C-alpha positions in Angstrom: -152.7 -281.4 -59.5 -148.9 -282.1 -60.0 -146.4 -281.2 -57.2 -144.4 -278.0 -57.4 -140.6 -277.8 -57.0 -140.9 -278.1 -53.2 -142.9 -281.3 -53.5 -146.3 -279.6 -52.7 -149.3 -279.8 -54.9 -149.2 -277.1 -57.5 -151.9 -274.5 -57.4 -154.8 -274.6 -59.9 -156.9 -271.7 -61.1 -160.4 -271.9 -62.3 -161.9 -269.8 -65.1 -164.3 -266.9 -65.3 -167.0 -269.2 -66.6 -166.5 -271.4 -63.5 -166.9 -268.4 -61.2 -170.0 -267.2 -63.1 -171.7 -270.6 -62.7 -170.8 -270.8 -59.0 -172.1 -267.3 -58.1 -175.3 -267.5 -60.1 -176.2 -270.9 -58.5 -176.5 -269.5 -55.0 -176.4 -265.7 -55.4 -178.0 -265.0 -52.0 -175.5 -266.9 -49.9 -172.5 -264.6 -50.6 -170.5 -261.9 -48.9 -168.6 -259.7 -51.3 -165.1 -258.4 -50.4 -164.3 -255.7 -52.9 -161.3 -253.4 -53.4 -160.4 -250.4 -55.4 -160.7 -252.1 -58.8 -164.5 -252.2 -58.4 -164.9 -248.5 -58.2 -161.9 -247.4 -60.3 -162.4 -246.0 -63.8 -162.6 -248.9 -66.3 -160.8 -246.9 -69.0 -158.7 -243.8 -69.6 -160.6 -240.5 -69.5 -163.5 -242.0 -67.5 -164.5 -240.0 -64.4 -163.8 -241.7 -61.1 -161.6 -242.0 -58.0 -158.0 -241.7 -59.3 -155.6 -244.6 -59.0 -152.3 -244.5 -57.2 -150.5 -241.9 -59.4 -153.5 -239.6 -59.4 -153.6 -239.6 -55.6 -149.8 -239.0 -55.4 -150.3 -236.0 -57.7 -152.9 -234.7 -55.2 -150.5 -235.1 -52.3 -147.7 -233.4 -54.3 -150.0 -230.4 -54.7 -149.7 -229.9 -50.9 -146.1 -228.8 -51.4 -145.1 -225.6 -52.9 -141.4 -225.0 -52.0 -138.8 -226.6 -54.2 -137.1 -228.0 -51.2 -140.3 -229.7 -50.0 -140.9 -231.2 -53.4 -137.4 -232.6 -53.5 -137.9 -234.3 -50.1 -141.2 -235.7 -51.2 -139.7 -237.2 -54.4 -136.8 -238.6 -52.4 -139.3 -240.3 -50.1 -141.0 -242.0 -53.0 -137.7 -243.1 -54.6 -136.9 -245.0 -51.4 -139.9 -247.2 -51.8 -140.5 -247.6 -55.6 -142.8 -250.7 -55.0 -144.9 -248.9 -52.4 -145.2 -245.4 -53.6 -148.8 -244.9 -52.2 -147.9 -245.6 -48.6 -144.6 -243.8 -48.9 -146.5 -240.7 -50.1 -148.9 -240.7 -47.2 -146.3 -241.5 -44.7 -144.4 -238.4 -45.8 -147.6 -236.3 -45.9 -148.4 -237.3 -42.3 -144.9 -236.5 -41.1 -144.9 -233.0 -42.8 -148.6 -232.1 -42.6 -151.2 -233.9 -40.5 -154.1 -236.4 -40.6 -156.7 -233.7 -41.5 -154.7 -232.9 -44.7 -154.6 -236.6 -45.5 -158.4 -236.8 -45.1 -158.8 -233.7 -47.3 -156.7 -235.4 -50.1 -159.0 -238.4 -50.0 -162.1 -236.2 -50.2 -160.7 -234.4 -53.3 -159.9 -237.8 -54.8 -163.3 -239.2 -54.2 -165.0 -236.1 -55.5 -163.5 -236.8 -58.9 -166.2 -239.5 -59.3 -168.8 -236.7 -59.2 -170.7 -235.5 -62.2 -173.0 -232.5 -62.5 -176.6 -233.0 -61.2 -179.7 -230.9 -60.6 -178.9 -230.5 -57.0 -175.2 -229.9 -57.4 -174.3 -228.6 -60.8 -170.8 -227.9 -59.5 -168.6 -229.1 -56.6 -168.7 -227.1 -53.3 -165.5 -225.9 -51.8 -163.7 -228.3 -49.6 -164.5 -228.0 -45.9 -165.1 -230.0 -42.7 -168.9 -229.6 -43.0 -170.2 -233.2 -42.8 -173.7 -232.1 -43.7 -172.4 -230.8 -47.1 -170.7 -234.2 -47.8 -173.8 -236.1 -46.7 -175.9 -234.1 -49.1 -173.5 -234.8 -51.9 -173.5 -238.5 -51.0 -177.3 -238.6 -50.9 -177.4 -237.1 -54.4 -177.2 -240.5 -56.0 -177.6 -239.2 -59.6 -174.5 -237.0 -59.2 -172.0 -239.9 -59.2 -170.4 -241.7 -62.1 -170.5 -245.5 -61.6 -168.0 -247.6 -63.5 -169.3 -250.8 -65.0 -168.2 -253.1 -62.1 -169.8 -250.9 -59.4 -172.9 -250.3 -61.4 -173.4 -254.1 -61.9 -172.6 -255.0 -58.3 -175.4 -252.6 -57.2 -177.9 -254.4 -59.5 -176.9 -257.8 -58.1 -177.2 -256.6 -54.5 -180.5 -254.7 -55.1 -182.1 -257.8 -56.4 -181.3 -259.8 -53.3 -184.4 -260.5 -51.1 -184.5 -258.8 -47.8 -184.1 -262.1 -46.0 -180.7 -262.6 -47.7 -179.2 -259.6 -45.7 -176.7 -258.7 -48.5 -173.3 -257.7 -47.2 -170.3 -256.0 -48.8 -166.9 -255.6 -47.1 -164.7 -253.0 -48.7 -161.3 -251.4 -48.2 -162.5 -248.4 -50.3 -163.1 -245.0 -48.8 -165.6 -244.0 -51.5 -169.4 -244.5 -51.3 -169.9 -245.9 -54.8 -171.0 -249.4 -53.8 -173.8 -248.0 -51.6 -174.8 -245.5 -54.2 -174.9 -248.2 -56.9 -177.3 -250.3 -54.8 -179.6 -247.3 -54.3 -179.3 -246.3 -58.0 -180.5 -249.8 -58.8 -183.6 -249.4 -56.7 -182.4 -251.0 -53.5 -181.5 -249.7 -50.1 -178.2 -249.6 -48.3 -176.7 -248.7 -45.0 -173.1 -248.5 -43.9 -170.7 -248.9 -41.1 -167.5 -246.8 -41.3 -165.0 -248.4 -38.9 -162.0 -246.8 -37.3 -161.1 -248.7 -34.1 -161.7 -252.1 -32.6 -165.4 -253.0 -32.2 -167.9 -255.7 -32.9 -170.3 -255.7 -35.8 -172.9 -257.6 -33.9 -175.0 -254.5 -33.0 -175.0 -253.1 -36.5 -178.6 -253.2 -37.9 -180.5 -251.6 -40.7 -182.4 -252.4 -43.8 -181.1 -253.4 -47.2 -177.4 -254.1 -48.0 -174.8 -253.4 -45.3 -171.6 -252.0 -46.6 -168.7 -252.1 -44.2 -165.8 -249.7 -44.8 -163.0 -251.3 -42.8 -160.3 -248.9 -43.9 -162.2 -245.7 -43.1 -164.6 -243.5 -45.0 -164.1 -240.4 -47.2 -165.7 -238.0 -44.7 -167.1 -239.9 -41.7 -163.9 -241.2 -40.2 -160.1 -240.7 -40.6 -158.6 -242.4 -43.6 -155.7 -244.5 -42.7 -152.9 -245.5 -45.1 -149.6 -246.4 -43.5 -148.6 -249.7 -41.8 -148.2 -247.9 -38.4 -151.8 -246.6 -38.7 -153.3 -249.8 -40.0 -151.4 -252.5 -38.0 -153.4 -252.2 -34.8 -154.7 -255.3 -33.1 -158.6 -255.4 -33.2 -159.8 -258.6 -31.5 -163.5 -257.7 -31.4 -163.5 -256.8 -35.1 -161.5 -259.9 -35.9 -164.1 -262.1 -34.1 -166.9 -260.4 -36.0 -165.2 -260.9 -39.4 -164.5 -264.5 -38.6 -168.1 -265.1 -37.8 -169.3 -263.3 -41.0 -167.0 -265.2 -43.4 -167.5 -268.6 -41.8 -171.3 -268.6 -42.4 -171.4 -267.7 -46.1 -169.2 -267.9 -49.2 -166.7 -265.0 -49.4 -166.3 -263.7 -52.9 -163.1 -261.6 -53.3 -163.1 -259.2 -56.3 -160.7 -256.3 -57.1 -158.8 -256.9 -53.9 -155.2 -258.0 -53.5 -155.0 -259.1 -49.9 -153.4 -257.4 -47.0 -151.3 -258.4 -44.0 -153.8 -257.1 -41.5 -156.8 -257.8 -39.3 -159.0 -259.2 -42.1 -156.3 -261.4 -43.6 -155.3 -262.6 -40.1 -159.0 -263.4 -39.4 -159.3 -265.2 -42.6 -156.2 -267.3 -42.1 -157.1 -268.1 -38.5 -160.6 -269.2 -39.7 -159.0 -271.5 -42.3 -156.5 -273.0 -39.8 -159.2 -273.4 -37.2 -160.9 -275.9 -39.4 -164.2 -274.0 -39.7 -166.2 -274.7 -42.8 -165.2 -271.5 -44.6 -165.8 -271.1 -48.4 -163.8 -268.6 -50.4 -163.8 -267.7 -54.1 -160.8 -265.5 -54.7 -160.6 -263.8 -58.1 -157.4 -262.5 -59.6 -157.2 -260.1 -62.6 -154.2 -261.6 -64.4 -154.9 -264.5 -66.7 -151.4 -265.8 -66.4 -150.9 -268.1 -63.4 -147.2 -267.3 -63.2 -147.9 -263.6 -62.9 -150.4 -264.3 -60.1 -148.0 -266.4 -58.2 -145.2 -263.9 -58.6 -147.3 -260.9 -57.5 -149.3 -262.6 -54.8 -147.0 -265.3 -53.5 -147.3 -264.4 -49.8 -151.1 -264.4 -50.0 -151.3 -267.7 -51.8 -149.1 -269.3 -49.2 -151.3 -268.0 -46.4 -154.4 -269.4 -48.2 -152.7 -272.8 -49.1 -154.2 -274.7 -46.1 -157.7 -273.8 -47.3 -156.8 -274.4 -50.9 -155.5 -277.9 -50.2 -158.7 -279.0 -48.6 -160.9 -277.4 -51.2 -162.3 -274.6 -49.1 -160.5 -271.9 -51.0 -160.9 -271.8 -54.8 -158.7 -269.5 -57.0 -159.9 -267.9 -60.2 -157.8 -266.2 -62.9 -158.6 -263.7 -65.7 -161.4 -262.0 -63.8 -161.9 -258.4 -65.1 -164.4 -257.0 -62.6 -165.7 -254.5 -65.2 -166.6 -257.4 -67.5 -167.4 -260.1 -65.1 -169.9 -258.3 -62.8 -172.1 -257.1 -65.6 -172.3 -260.7 -66.9 -173.2 -261.9 -63.4 -175.9 -259.2 -63.1 -177.3 -260.2 -66.5 -177.3 -263.9 -65.6 -179.2 -263.2 -62.4 -181.6 -260.9 -64.1 -182.4 -263.7 -66.6 -183.0 -266.1 -63.8 -185.5 -263.8 -62.0 -187.2 -262.3 -65.0 -190.9 -263.1 -65.7 -191.4 -266.1 -67.9 -193.9 -264.4 -70.1 -193.9 -261.1 -71.9 -191.1 -258.5 -72.4 -189.6 -256.4 -69.6 -192.0 -253.7 -68.7 -191.3 -250.1 -67.9 -189.6 -249.6 -64.5 -187.3 -252.6 -64.7 -183.7 -251.5 -64.1 -181.6 -251.8 -67.2 -178.5 -253.9 -67.2 -175.3 -252.7 -68.7 -172.7 -255.1 -70.0 -169.8 -252.8 -69.1 -166.6 -252.0 -70.8 -163.4 -254.0 -70.2 -160.7 -251.7 -69.0 -157.3 -252.2 -70.2 -155.7 -252.4 -66.8 -158.6 -252.8 -64.4 -160.4 -255.6 -62.8 -160.0 -258.0 -59.9 -156.4 -257.0 -59.1 -156.0 -253.7 -60.8 -154.0 -250.8 -59.4 -155.2 -249.2 -56.2 -156.8 -245.8 -56.1 -157.9 -243.3 -53.5 -160.9 -245.4 -52.6 -158.5 -248.0 -51.1 -155.6 -248.0 -48.8 -153.3 -248.0 -51.8 -150.7 -250.8 -51.7 -149.5 -252.0 -55.0 -151.2 -255.1 -56.3 -149.6 -258.3 -54.9 -147.9 -256.5 -52.0 -149.1 -256.7 -48.5 -151.0 -253.8 -47.0 -153.1 -253.1 -44.0 -156.8 -252.9 -43.2 -158.1 -250.0 -41.2 -161.1 -250.9 -39.1 -163.0 -249.7 -36.1 -166.2 -248.6 -34.6 -168.9 -245.9 -35.0 -170.2 -244.1 -38.0 -173.2 -246.4 -38.7 -176.0 -244.8 -40.7 -178.5 -245.9 -43.2 -177.9 -244.2 -46.6 -180.8 -242.3 -47.9 -181.6 -240.4 -51.1 -182.3 -236.7 -51.1 -185.6 -235.0 -50.6 -186.4 -231.4 -51.5 -183.4 -229.2 -50.5 -185.6 -226.1 -50.2 -188.1 -227.5 -47.7 -186.6 -226.0 -44.5 -188.5 -225.7 -41.3 -189.5 -222.3 -40.2 -187.3 -222.6 -37.1 -184.7 -225.1 -38.1 -181.1 -224.9 -37.0 -180.0 -224.4 -40.5 -178.5 -227.8 -41.2 -179.1 -229.2 -44.7 -179.5 -232.6 -43.2 -182.6 -231.5 -41.5 -184.3 -231.5 -44.9 -182.3 -234.1 -46.7 -182.8 -236.7 -44.1 -180.3 -238.9 -42.3 -182.1 -242.1 -41.5 -183.8 -244.7 -43.7 -187.1 -244.9 -41.8 -190.1 -244.1 -43.8 -189.3 -245.5 -47.1 -185.1 -247.6 -51.3 -184.6 -245.0 -54.4 -184.5 -241.3 -54.8 -187.6 -239.1 -54.9 -188.3 -235.4 -54.6 -191.1 -233.4 -53.3 -193.5 -231.9 -55.8 -192.4 -228.5 -56.9 -194.5 -225.7 -55.5 -195.8 -227.7 -52.5 -196.0 -225.7 -49.3 -193.7 -227.0 -46.6 -195.4 -229.5 -44.4 -198.2 -230.5 -46.8 -198.7 -234.2 -47.3 -201.0 -236.8 -48.7 -203.5 -235.9 -46.0 -204.0 -232.5 -47.5 -202.9 -232.9 -51.1 -205.2 -233.4 -54.0 -204.6 -236.4 -56.3 -201.7 -235.8 -58.6 -201.6 -236.2 -62.3 -198.8 -237.5 -64.5 -198.4 -234.1 -66.0 -196.6 -232.8 -62.9 -193.4 -234.5 -64.1 -192.3 -235.2 -60.5 -192.7 -238.5 -58.7 -194.6 -237.6 -55.5 -193.5 -240.9 -53.8 -190.2 -241.8 -52.2 -188.6 -245.2 -51.8 -186.0 -244.4 -49.2 -185.1 -242.2 -46.4 -187.2 -240.0 -44.1 -189.8 -238.1 -46.0 -188.8 -234.4 -46.2 -191.1 -231.6 -45.3 -192.1 -230.9 -48.9 -192.7 -234.6 -49.9 -196.4 -234.6 -50.7 -196.8 -238.4 -50.0 -196.3 -238.0 -46.3 -199.5 -239.3 -44.6 -200.5 -237.9 -41.3 -201.6 -240.5 -38.7 -202.9 -240.3 -35.1 -199.3 -240.2 -33.9 -198.9 -236.7 -35.5 -201.7 -235.3 -33.4 -200.4 -237.3 -30.4 -197.0 -235.8 -30.6 -198.5 -232.3 -30.8 -200.7 -233.0 -27.9 -197.9 -234.2 -25.7 -195.6 -231.3 -26.5 -198.3 -228.7 -26.0 -199.4 -230.5 -22.9 -196.2 -229.7 -21.2 -194.3 -233.0 -21.6 -190.7 -232.2 -21.6 -189.4 -235.5 -23.0 -191.6 -237.4 -25.5 -190.9 -240.8 -27.0 -191.9 -241.7 -30.6 -192.1 -245.5 -30.6 -192.5 -247.9 -33.5 -191.1 -250.7 -35.5 -188.4 -250.3 -38.1 -189.5 -248.5 -41.3 -192.8 -247.3 -39.7 -191.9 -243.6 -40.2 -190.4 -242.5 -36.9 -187.8 -240.3 -38.4 -190.2 -238.7 -40.8 -192.5 -237.8 -37.8 -189.4 -236.6 -35.9 -188.6 -234.2 -38.7 -191.9 -232.5 -38.1 -191.6 -232.3 -34.3 -190.9 -228.5 -34.4 -194.2 -228.0 -36.1 -195.9 -230.1 -33.5 -194.6 -227.8 -30.8 -196.8 -224.9 -31.7 -195.9 -222.8 -28.7 -192.2 -223.2 -29.5 -192.3 -221.0 -32.6 -188.8 -219.4 -32.9 -187.1 -222.1 -31.0 -183.6 -223.4 -32.0 -183.9 -226.9 -33.4 -181.1 -229.5 -33.0 -181.7 -232.8 -34.7 -179.3 -235.6 -33.9 -179.1 -239.2 -35.3 -177.3 -241.1 -32.6 -176.2 -243.8 -35.1 -174.0 -241.1 -36.5 -172.3 -240.1 -33.3 -169.4 -241.6 -31.3 -171.5 -243.6 -28.8 -168.5 -245.8 -28.3 -166.6 -243.1 -26.5 -168.2 -241.0 -23.7 -165.9 -237.9 -24.1 -166.1 -237.8 -27.9 -169.9 -238.2 -27.7 -170.2 -235.2 -25.4 -167.9 -233.2 -27.6 -170.1 -233.9 -30.6 -173.3 -233.4 -28.7 -172.4 -229.9 -27.4 -171.0 -228.9 -30.7 -174.2 -229.8 -32.5 -176.4 -228.0 -30.0 -174.1 -225.0 -30.2 -174.6 -225.0 -34.0 -178.3 -224.7 -33.6 -177.7 -221.4 -31.9 -174.8 -220.3 -34.2 -172.4 -220.6 -31.3 -169.8 -222.9 -29.9 -170.8 -224.9 -26.8 -168.6 -227.0 -24.5 -171.0 -228.0 -21.7 -174.4 -228.0 -20.2 -174.1 -224.5 -18.7 -174.0 -223.0 -22.2 -177.0 -225.1 -23.2 -179.0 -223.9 -20.3 -178.0 -220.2 -20.8 -178.9 -220.3 -24.5 -182.2 -222.2 -23.9 -183.3 -219.8 -21.2 -183.1 -217.0 -23.8 -184.4 -218.9 -26.8 -186.3 -222.2 -26.5 -184.6 -225.4 -27.7 -186.2 -228.4 -29.4 -183.8 -231.4 -29.3 -184.6 -234.5 -31.3 -182.6 -237.8 -30.8 -183.2 -240.4 -33.5 -182.4 -244.0 -32.5 -182.2 -243.3 -28.8 -181.8 -247.0 -28.1 -178.5 -246.9 -29.9 -176.7 -245.3 -27.0 -174.2 -247.5 -25.2 -174.8 -248.0 -21.4 -171.5 -246.2 -20.7 -172.7 -243.0 -22.6 -176.3 -243.3 -21.5 -175.5 -243.5 -17.8 -173.8 -240.1 -18.0 -175.8 -238.5 -20.7 -179.5 -239.3 -19.9 -179.6 -238.2 -16.2 -177.8 -235.0 -17.1 -180.2 -234.3 -20.0 -183.2 -235.0 -17.8 -181.8 -232.6 -15.1 -181.3 -229.8 -17.6 -184.7 -230.3 -19.2 -186.4 -230.2 -15.8 -184.5 -227.1 -14.7 -185.4 -225.3 -18.0 -189.1 -226.1 -17.5 -191.1 -225.0 -20.5 -188.2 -223.6 -22.6 -186.8 -227.0 -23.7 -188.4 -230.1 -25.3 -186.8 -233.4 -26.2 -188.3 -235.9 -28.6 -186.6 -239.3 -29.0 -187.4 -242.4 -31.1 -187.2 -246.0 -30.0 -188.3 -249.4 -31.3 -189.0 -250.7 -27.8 -191.0 -249.2 -24.8 -188.9 -246.6 -23.1 -188.9 -248.5 -19.8 -187.1 -251.4 -21.5 -184.7 -249.1 -23.2 -183.7 -247.3 -20.0 -183.4 -250.7 -18.3 -181.0 -251.8 -20.9 -178.9 -248.8 -20.0 -179.1 -249.9 -16.3 -181.0 -246.7 -15.5 -184.0 -246.5 -13.2 -187.1 -245.2 -15.0 -188.8 -243.7 -11.8 -185.7 -241.6 -11.2 -186.1 -240.0 -14.7 -189.7 -239.0 -14.5 -192.5 -239.9 -16.9 -191.8 -240.0 -20.6 -195.0 -240.2 -22.5 -195.0 -242.4 -25.6 -196.5 -241.8 -28.9 -196.8 -245.0 -30.9 -196.7 -245.1 -34.7 -198.9 -247.9 -36.1 -199.4 -249.3 -39.6 -201.7 -247.6 -42.0 -205.4 -247.8 -41.6 -207.5 -248.3 -44.8 -208.2 -244.6 -44.9 -204.6 -243.7 -44.5 -203.5 -246.1 -47.3 -206.3 -244.6 -49.4 -204.9 -241.1 -49.0 -201.5 -242.3 -50.2 -203.0 -244.1 -53.2 -205.0 -241.0 -54.1 -201.7 -239.5 -55.3 -201.6 -242.1 -58.1 -203.2 -241.4 -61.5 -206.7 -242.7 -62.0 -205.4 -245.5 -64.2 -202.7 -246.7 -61.8 -205.2 -246.3 -58.9 -207.7 -248.5 -60.6 -205.1 -251.2 -61.1 -204.2 -251.1 -57.4 -207.9 -251.2 -56.4 -208.4 -254.3 -58.5 -205.4 -255.9 -56.6 -206.2 -254.4 -53.2 -206.1 -257.6 -51.3 -202.7 -258.4 -52.7 -201.5 -254.9 -51.8 -202.6 -255.4 -48.2 -200.8 -258.7 -48.0 -197.6 -257.4 -49.6 -197.4 -254.1 -47.7 -198.7 -255.4 -44.4 -200.1 -251.8 -44.3 -196.6 -250.4 -43.6 -195.6 -247.0 -45.1 -192.4 -248.1 -46.7 -193.6 -251.0 -49.0 -196.6 -248.9 -49.9 -194.4 -246.0 -50.9 -192.2 -248.3 -52.9 -195.1 -249.7 -54.8 -196.5 -246.3 -55.6 -193.1 -245.0 -56.6 -192.6 -247.8 -59.0 -196.2 -247.5 -60.5 -195.7 -243.8 -61.0 -192.3 -244.4 -62.7 -193.7 -247.1 -64.9 -196.7 -245.1 -66.0 -194.5 -242.1 -66.8 -192.4 -244.4 -69.0 -195.4 -245.5 -70.9 -196.4 -248.7 -69.2 -199.6 -250.4 -70.3 -202.4 -251.5 -67.8 -201.0 -255.0 -68.1 -197.5 -253.7 -67.2 -198.9 -251.9 -64.2 -200.8 -255.0 -63.0 -197.6 -257.0 -63.3 -195.8 -254.4 -61.3 -198.4 -254.7 -58.5 -197.9 -258.5 -58.5 -194.1 -258.5 -58.4 -192.7 -258.9 -54.9 -189.7 -256.6 -55.6 -192.1 -253.7 -56.4 -192.6 -253.3 -52.6 -188.9 -252.8 -51.7 
């Protein structure tokens, strides 16, 4: 490459074809870093999270007086090249952070479309359960071509690839696109310093490092986003040094991520970066992104950073998805029913890898520096909805109790069969026929109370026996995806003598376990909600439970930090003991409870005896009860391949549910016997 005017080698930019060849050669060794252009509308009039001017219009709507509007416009005029951050800076000065969060919620909800569960949008509120239900309604979101295709790419990745997306967006569209394509996703919403080393789940991990549309604050201004985060920086450096980082729809910021990136490059680690720019004109890229290019230059000069021009994400990602689908398609026969279709996507006039920012991002103008927002807490697997009407007879009233908040039992949406009594499952349900019109199987999330494919196992009876036998704290133990959360959802029914009890269900992965005080605030607030009251401490819990029994379930108990556990667990045990028979606690863990308590540096003998109920893989009879819900034709195909089904499922509920879900879907779409047999033999049918 010839030298530039300063005597340095001039930058070279590769083409979209070069990038396509590179990413399709090793598709499972990539980390995607995506910005607002990926989830922004690809063309005018398309639903989606609005761009900068649309968000500014929402902020403007917060002001009614003429004098306020004049001051708002003046603030924008002072920073014509950074109107987004100027608007939010003014909003924070004249309103507060809660109002800024509400603006982002309204912006993200512009990507919604009517669905069966939510034909209209609910009123804005601080009810997280409401927003979780909306997010879990994957069919109720519009996906622009880039997001839709990215989900297909990620959903096709084998489980061993551990697909990962880092995003500055606040919106959930990347995770939703993965699930819409038949995969599973879980997320970490970060809003403080913290390591990602403890984040674990199944499927594609989506890390929101600027905040999330309802789980955390959404930060926008340099003062908010310029915090030093050494733990997060170390985690990011480790992530990007072990795989190829693919940057799409993201303009680069002067923040923790860019600093980590530059430090990794200068440290001589073998980093590999493919940075895509939307403009096809190299002069435009160098003019708009000069500071970023200078920061990347040490990596560019040694060939560790490659630049690509003319990358419209809404065109490029559908092409990549199609290329990867071709490489993994069967070599004989046409595609059969149940394969996810690939869309080529429309090319937006002004969208793509460096398009204008929108409310899903932190909003700096393309080419100008901005800040990441990152932090800790907010991790939860993302799951699809189950039957919203299947409420427990003595549930605390939270919609999440029915919708599910943990990807345990099973990677695409499914609903309980209409008309099924609450609590029925495959153990008591007659074989279904295709005429019912509703897939009885579920590929992701805890199995709701009305899902007919829930199979009772000895652990169900074991939990009931422990609760009725007087055990005050019971442990449901089992490996990942064995069904712990689905059993936990049925704990109130297992406590027969607790009829009429208040039920408080908590997923500890969703709580602020990084901060003792915030954790207790959330805990008491949630227990209070179970009673329709506002609690601030243990005395209120004791007073309420002495009048009306309390069932408390704690999913992912091992996710507590030692700092929180050392204050919370002894206090919980003391209160449960004092309340005697009027309170029961059920927790889930992957490891024996003695090991979990030891990891908290707590002494098991001082905390009494916690009986354990272990969830084990299916027996032949239990798998048979699940398969009995298939049609006779599909069941016959499975029986012919029974040995292969045993090998692929390892007798675990989730892969068995996934296979049955796909078979039911294929048959409903008119698949032949040969198609169904092919479905059974395909590895991806089990996830």
